[in-house]
N, C-alpha and C positions, 0 to 999 in steps of 0.2 A: 423626195419624201412625197407620199401620196396625199392627194387632197382629201379633206374630211367632208363627207357628204352630209349636208344639212337638209332637214326636211323643208319642204316648200311652205311659205307663210300662208298662202291661201288655198293650199291643196285640200283634198277631202280628208276627213278624219281616218286615222289608221284603224286597223282591225281591233276590236275590243272596246271601241268608244261607246257602242250601243249599250254595253253592260253598265257603264258608269254615267251615262247621259242623264237618266232621271234624277239622280242625286245632284249632279252638277247643275241641272236646270232648276231644281228646287232652291238650291243655294243662290244661284244667280238671280232668280226672281225675288228672293228676300232681299238681296243686295240692292237691286233696282228700286224696290219699294222704299228701303231705308234711305237711299240717296235722293229720291224724289220727294219724300214726305218726312222731313226731319221733325222730331218731337218739339213742339213750341214751348212746352213746359220746362225743357232742359236747356242748359247753356249751349252755346255753339260747339264747344269742345266735347261736352257730354253727349251731344247728339251724334257725334262721330264714333262713339264707342261701339255701337252696333255694327258699323261698317268695318272697323278693325277686327271685331270678333268674327264676323262672317268671312272676312279675308283669311283669317287664321284657320277657320273651320274648312274652307274650301282647299286651302293649301295643305293642311294636315291630312285631309281625306285622300287627296291624290298622292301625297308623299308616302302615307302608310300603305296604300294600294301598291305602289311601286316597290317599296321596301319589302313587302310580303310576297312579291312576285305575282300579284294578281293582275297587273297590267304590264304591257311590254315596254321596253326602253323607247321604242319608236313612238308609242302613244304618249308616254311621259314627256319626251322631248317636244312632241307636237303641242301638248297642252301648255308647256312652258313658252313655246314660240307664239302661241295664240293668246298669251297673257291670261289664261284661265286661272293660273296660280301665281303666287308671289315668289319668283325665283330667288330673290335676295334673302327672303325669310327661310326658304328651304335650304339655301347654302349655309346659313348660320346654324340650322338644326343639325347639320352634319359635323359641326365642331364641338369639341368637348366643353361642357359647361353651358351650352346654349340649346340643349335638346328640347327644352320646353318654352323657349322664347316666344312671347306673345306677339310682338311687332318689332320691326327694325328701328322704329323711333325710340324705343326704350334703351337702346344701346348707342344711339347717335349722340355724340358729345355736344353738338350745337343745340339740341333741344332740351338737354338737362343741365345746362349751365356748366358743362364740363364734369359733372358728378355722375353718380350712379342713380338710376331710377329706383324709386322705392319698391317697385314690384320685382326688381332683380336682387334685392337684399334677402337672404334666407330668413325665414320666419324666426328661427332660433336666435339670430342676431338682433332682430327687432325686439324680441321678448327680453333680451338682456338689458337693453337700454330703457325701454318703456313698455310694460305689460299691456298698456292701453292701446298700443298701435298694432295689434294683431290683424285687424280687419281694415288696413289702409288700402286705398285705391290709388292707382296711378292716375295722375291728372291728364296724361296724354291719351291713354287708351282704356282706362277703367279696369285694368288687370289687378287682381288681388294677390298676385305672386306667381312668377314664372321662373324663379330660381331653380336650377336643376338639382340642387341639394335638398329641396323640400320634399 
């Protein structure tokens, strides 16, 4: 069986990187700012919400570019290897029912007490039980609903 050729970790970026570099740089700068200066008026968990949101946006941008064939497989793999994007989150997006997943923490059983995160429950089901709970936020990431059926 032939060996699978993996891209080098510290090699130069593949062709096409210059096209997406400004957007990635903008997101990475926002991410660095959010990590260095958390909002003192928010709780510790709530100040992490912007980081989860930016992680989602960076990963979704690269995933959509790859899915729509705007970047090559080589560049996509290189970005995964360089940890520009969240590979675990993208892997979940490829599975049925997780197409709009906001973060991996919302499906981890150890963070939700073994239950389902409120942002993963379809809004129609929330309305059935309590019409007041339409605008509920996830305590982990601040998401207001990432169920694929919404």
